[in-house]
C-alpha positions, 0 to 999 in steps of 0.5 A: 455219802455212801457211794463215796464210801463203797466206791473207796472199799471197791477201790481199796479191795482192788488195791489189796488184790494187787499186792496180794499179785505183788507178794504171789508173785516177787515175795513167793510167798502162798501164804500171805497172797491168799490171806491178801486176795481173801481180804481184797474179796471181801472188802470189794464185795462189802462195798460192791454190796453197799453200791448196789443197795444205794443205787434202790 
């Protein structure tokens, strides 16, 4: 269960990074892009941390 939740968080983080790219290039909104990049990175890192803790 922990592994699948960690992978879900990692995938969600990557999706947020992709949407940040959209906001930056298409919408030309740098503030929203940076916010989404920050949130996506934090979500991905939490998932990565949970995944690495489960491997022990």
